[in-house]
C-alpha positions in Angstrom: 86.4 -98.8 -10.7 83.1 -98.4 -12.5 81.2 -95.1 -12.5 77.6 -96.3 -12.1 76.0 -99.5 -12.9 72.6 -98.4 -13.8 71.7 -95.9 -16.6 68.6 -94.3 -18.1 68.2 -93.6 -21.8 66.2 -90.4 -22.1 65.8 -88.4 -25.4 68.7 -90.5 -27.1 71.0 -89.6 -24.1 72.5 -92.1 -21.6 72.7 -90.8 -18.1 73.5 -92.1 -14.8 70.2 -93.4 -12.8 71.9 -92.2 -9.5 74.4 -89.3 -10.4 74.9 -88.7 -6.8 76.4 -92.3 -6.1 78.8 -92.1 -9.1 82.0 -91.5 -7.0 80.9 -93.8 -4.2 83.2 -96.9 -3.8 82.2 -100.1 -5.1 80.4 -102.8 -3.1 80.4 -106.0 -4.6 77.0 -107.5 -4.8 76.9 -110.9 -2.9 75.3 -113.9 -4.3 71.7 -114.6 -3.1 71.2 -117.5 -0.6 68.8 -120.2 -2.1 66.0 -118.8 0.2 65.9 -115.7 -1.7 65.7 -116.9 -5.3 62.6 -116.0 -7.4 61.4 -117.1 -10.5 61.8 -114.5 -13.4 58.6 -112.9 -14.7 56.9 -113.7 -17.9 53.2 -115.0 -17.6 50.6 -114.0 -19.9 48.7 -112.2 -17.1 52.0 -110.4 -16.2 52.1 -109.4 -19.8 48.8 -108.0 -19.6 49.6 -106.0 -16.5 52.6 -104.6 -18.1 50.2 -103.6 -21.1 47.8 -101.6 -19.0 50.7 -99.8 -17.0 52.4 -98.9 -20.3 49.0 -97.8 -21.8 48.3 -95.2 -19.1 51.9 -93.9 -18.8 52.2 -95.1 -15.1 55.2 -95.6 -12.9 55.3 -98.5 -10.5 57.5 -99.1 -7.7 57.7 -102.8 -8.6 59.7 -101.8 -11.6 61.6 -98.6 -10.4 62.7 -100.1 -7.0 63.6 -103.5 -8.6 61.3 -105.6 -6.4 62.0 -109.2 -6.2 58.3 -110.0 -6.2 57.2 -108.5 -9.3 56.9 -111.6 -11.3 54.2 -112.9 -8.5 52.3 -109.8 -8.1 52.1 -108.8 -11.9 50.9 -112.5 -12.4 48.0 -111.7 -10.2 47.4 -108.2 -11.6 48.7 -106.5 -8.3 50.9 -103.5 -9.3 52.1 -100.8 -6.8 51.5 -97.2 -8.4 54.3 -94.8 -8.0 53.0 -91.3 -8.2 54.4 -87.8 -8.6 56.8 -89.1 -11.4 59.7 -91.3 -11.4 62.5 -89.0 -10.0 63.1 -88.7 -6.1 64.6 -85.6 -4.6 66.5 -87.6 -2.0 69.3 -90.2 -2.5 68.7 -93.1 0.0 71.7 -95.4 0.0 69.6 -98.3 -0.3 66.9 -97.3 -3.0 67.1 -97.9 -6.8 64.6 -95.2 -7.7 66.0 -92.5 -9.9 67.3 -89.4 -8.4 67.6 -85.7 -9.7 65.5 -82.7 -10.4 61.9 -83.9 -10.7 59.6 -83.0 -13.8 56.3 -80.9 -12.9 53.4 -82.8 -11.3 51.2 -84.3 -14.3 47.7 -83.6 -12.8 46.2 -86.2 -15.2 48.2 -88.9 -13.4 45.3 -89.3 -10.8 42.9 -90.0 -13.4 45.1 -92.4 -15.3 46.0 -94.4 -12.2 42.1 -94.5 -11.3 41.5 -95.9 -14.7 44.1 -98.4 -14.5 42.8 -99.6 -11.0 39.5 -100.2 -12.6 40.9 -102.1 -15.6 43.0 -104.3 -13.4 40.0 -105.1 -11.2 41.9 -104.4 -8.1 40.2 -105.0 -4.7 43.1 -103.2 -2.9 45.6 -100.8 -4.4 48.8 -99.4 -2.8 49.7 -96.0 -4.0 53.4 -94.7 -3.0 55.6 -91.8 -4.4 59.0 -90.5 -4.6 60.0 -87.8 -2.2 59.1 -84.4 -3.7 61.0 -82.0 -1.4 60.6 -79.4 -4.1 56.8 -79.1 -3.7 55.3 -77.0 -1.1 53.1 -79.7 0.4 55.5 -82.5 -0.7 52.7 -83.8 -2.9 50.1 -84.3 -0.4 47.3 -82.8 -2.5 48.3 -84.9 -5.3 47.9 -88.1 -3.1 44.3 -86.7 -2.2 43.5 -86.3 -5.8 44.6 -89.7 -6.7 42.6 -91.4 -3.6 39.4 -89.1 -4.7 39.9 -90.4 -8.3 40.1 -94.1 -7.6 37.0 -93.6 -5.2 35.3 -92.4 -8.0 36.3 -94.8 -10.5 36.4 -98.0 -8.6 34.4 -97.3 -5.3 34.8 -101.0 -3.8 38.5 -100.8 -4.1 40.2 -100.3 -0.7 43.3 -97.8 -1.0 46.4 -98.1 1.0 49.1 -95.2 0.8 52.9 -95.5 1.4 53.9 -91.9 1.9 57.2 -90.0 2.0 58.0 -88.3 5.4 56.6 -84.7 4.2 59.7 -83.3 6.3 59.1 -79.7 6.8 56.0 -79.6 4.9 53.3 -78.3 7.5 49.8 -79.5 7.0 50.8 -82.1 4.3 50.0 -85.2 6.5 46.6 -83.8 7.4 45.7 -83.4 3.7 46.3 -87.0 3.2 44.5 -88.4 6.4 41.7 -86.1 5.4 41.3 -87.9 2.1 40.8 -91.1 4.3 42.8 -93.9 2.8 42.1 -97.6 4.3 45.7 -97.7 5.4 48.3 -95.2 6.1 51.9 -96.7 5.5 55.1 -94.8 6.1 58.3 -97.0 6.2 61.2 -96.3 8.9 63.4 -98.4 6.6 66.0 -99.0 9.4 67.1 -98.8 12.7 67.9 -95.1 14.0 71.6 -95.9 14.2 71.7 -96.5 10.5 70.0 -93.4 9.3 73.1 -91.4 8.6 74.2 -94.1 6.1 71.2 -95.6 5.0 68.6 -92.8 5.1 70.4 -89.4 5.6 67.7 -87.2 4.3 65.2 -88.5 6.8 64.7 -88.3 10.7 63.9 -91.3 12.7 61.6 -89.6 15.4 59.9 -87.4 12.8 58.9 -90.8 10.8 57.7 -92.1 14.2 55.7 -88.9 14.8 54.1 -88.9 11.4 52.6 -92.5 12.2 51.6 -91.4 15.9 50.0 -88.2 14.3 47.9 -90.3 11.8 46.2 -92.1 14.8 45.5 -88.8 16.6 43.8 -87.4 13.5 41.7 -90.7 12.8 42.1 -93.3 15.4 40.2 -95.8 13.1 42.8 -95.7 10.3 45.1 -98.6 10.1 48.9 -97.6 10.4 51.7 -99.6 9.0 55.4 -99.4 8.8 58.3 -101.5 7.4 61.9 -101.9 7.8 64.8 -103.8 6.0 67.4 -105.8 7.7 70.9 -106.9 6.6 72.5 -103.1 7.1 74.5 -104.3 10.3 71.9 -103.6 12.8 71.7 -105.4 16.0 68.8 -107.4 17.2 68.1 -105.2 20.2 68.0 -102.2 17.9 65.1 -104.0 15.8 63.3 -104.7 19.1 63.5 -101.2 20.4 62.3 -100.1 17.0 58.9 -102.3 17.4 58.7 -100.7 21.0 58.9 -97.2 19.3 56.3 -98.1 16.8 53.9 -99.7 19.4 54.2 -96.4 21.3 53.1 -94.7 18.2 50.0 -97.3 18.0 51.1 -98.9 14.9 49.2 -101.9 13.7 51.1 -103.6 11.1 54.9 -104.2 10.7 56.9 -105.5 7.8 60.4 -106.7 8.0 62.3 -108.0 4.7 65.8 -108.6 3.8 67.8 -105.8 2.2 68.8 -106.6 -1.5 71.6 -104.4 -2.9 70.6 -103.0 -6.1 73.9 -102.0 -7.7 77.4 -101.9 -6.6 77.2 -98.3 -5.9 74.5 -98.8 -3.2 74.7 -99.6 0.5 76.5 -102.9 0.9 74.7 -106.1 2.4 76.5 -106.8 5.9 74.7 -109.9 5.8 71.7 -112.1 4.9 69.4 -112.7 7.7 68.3 -116.3 8.0 64.7 -117.3 7.7 64.5 -118.5 11.5 65.6 -114.9 12.6 62.8 -113.3 10.7 60.4 -115.8 12.5 61.8 -115.0 15.7 61.2 -111.2 15.0 57.7 -112.0 13.9 57.1 -113.7 17.3 58.7 -110.7 19.2 56.4 -108.1 17.2 53.4 -110.2 18.1 54.1 -110.3 21.7 54.4 -106.5 21.6 50.9 -105.9 20.5 50.9 -105.5 16.6 47.7 -106.6 15.0 49.6 -108.0 11.9 53.3 -108.9 11.3 54.9 -110.0 7.9 58.5 -110.9 8.6 60.3 -113.1 6.0 63.4 -112.5 3.4 61.0 -111.6 0.5 58.8 -109.5 2.3 58.2 -106.0 1.0 55.5 -103.2 2.0 52.9 -104.0 -0.6 53.6 -107.7 -1.1 50.1 -109.4 -0.4 48.8 -106.1 0.7 45.2 -107.0 -0.3 45.2 -110.3 1.7 46.9 -108.4 4.6 44.3 -105.8 4.7 41.7 -108.4 5.2 43.9 -110.0 8.0 44.1 -106.5 9.6 40.4 -106.1 9.7 39.8 -109.6 11.1 42.6 -109.1 13.7 40.9 -105.6 14.7 37.6 -107.2 15.1 39.0 -110.1 17.0 40.7 -107.6 19.5 37.6 -105.5 20.0 
């Protein structure tokens, strides 16, 4: 039995990326079906994007979470910035982001992100973060500072935030909404019956309430949420989740296939067929979502810029 598959080199020491998963039983990683294969990254534009990210000491969820779409996105100079450091205070069973005790917040990060956004020439940027349960506001003020810095450096760039749940952080959500991102995204990740094993530090109806509260604070703000399938959820559970999101007036739903990062992460119960994703898309549109992205390789920030334009068009058409 292995201890941990993924490790980090820090100050010439090698330590586990996920120490809390070290004693979990191994779940062998299954071979991916043909419809999930992607090309390895390596274009000149990809390398240029990587250089800009490195020069400004930025963290991206593209790398930290092992996103399968990094080759495509970085070859278009699309990168999803992950703020508040690279260490999460939670240990979700699906996630490949490093866990442990985070470093103090680097205030200069806001300016560095803004400079990178300008250099990349982004029309639309997605800003996400690790969970920071150690901070009094969960990092909400830092989100607001990053939004303000981007607005100053690149006024025409539209901004999408993908936030943690700010559990037990009173007033945090209001700080982020007041900063007026163009899209507020908070992912449910899975159906409620799987929360104890997949997302044990979170609460399903708290996450639903966050999305509902955003609309109460600013009815014009687009809201978005996403889930992964392949954890063993039932179809009727996914349909009920859609209904819960619509009650909260969420505009945009993303559904993608869960891909197991290491043998210590939650196992894939099954690979969902492409036609099932298409069926989920049809059902979601019938329930009133303005936009739905449902495919094996769908991720929250994949094609986010193009999707924002589609959201605007869909709202205008529905008006």
